[in-house]
C-alpha positions as CSV (number, residue, x, y, z in Angstrom):
1,M,111.7,122.0,136.2
2,N,108.6,120.9,134.3
3,L,108.7,124.0,132.0
4,K,112.4,123.3,131.1
5,K,111.4,119.8,130.1
6,I,108.6,121.1,127.9
7,I,110.9,123.7,126.2
8,F,113.6,121.1,125.7
9,R,111.2,118.7,124.1
10,A,109.7,121.4,121.8
11,G,113.2,122.4,120.8
12,F,114.2,118.9,120.1
13,V,111.1,118.3,118.0
14,A,111.8,121.5,116.0
15,V,115.4,120.4,115.3
16,V,114.4,116.9,114.2
17,F,111.7,118.4,112.0
18,F,114.2,120.8,110.5
19,V,116.8,118.1,109.8
20,L,114.1,115.9,108.2
21,T,112.7,118.6,105.9
22,F,116.2,119.8,105.0
23,T,117.3,116.3,104.1
24,I,114.2,115.9,101.9
25,Y,115.0,119.3,100.2
26,F,118.7,118.7,99.8
27,F,118.3,115.3,98.1
28,N,115.2,116.3,96.2
29,L,113.3,113.3,97.6
30,D,109.9,114.8,97.1
31,M,110.3,114.8,93.3
32,K,111.9,111.4,93.3
33,M,108.9,110.0,95.1
34,A,106.6,111.8,92.7
35,E,108.5,110.3,89.8
36,K,107.9,106.8,91.2
37,I,104.2,107.2,91.7
38,M,103.4,109.2,88.6
39,P,102.8,106.1,86.4
40,M,100.1,104.9,88.9
41,I,98.5,108.4,89.0
42,S,98.6,108.8,85.2
43,K,97.0,105.4,84.7
44,Q,94.1,106.3,87.0
45,Y,93.8,109.8,85.5
46,D,93.7,108.4,81.9
47,K,90.7,106.2,82.8
48,V,88.6,109.2,83.9
49,K,86.2,110.4,81.3
50,K,87.0,114.0,80.3
51,E,84.6,116.7,79.2
52,K,85.7,118.3,75.9
53,R,84.0,121.5,76.4
54,L,86.0,124.7,75.8
């Protein structure tokens, strides 16, 4: 009884994780989020002093 409950919960978590990651992949949400935060990241990166050694 207890083992069935553990297996069911693990399967449920796996299905939810799959649906979530597939949704992110299908709608390209990771790159849309990166596009939104890129100006903030670029502003911070541009402030950093860079070494010009080749």
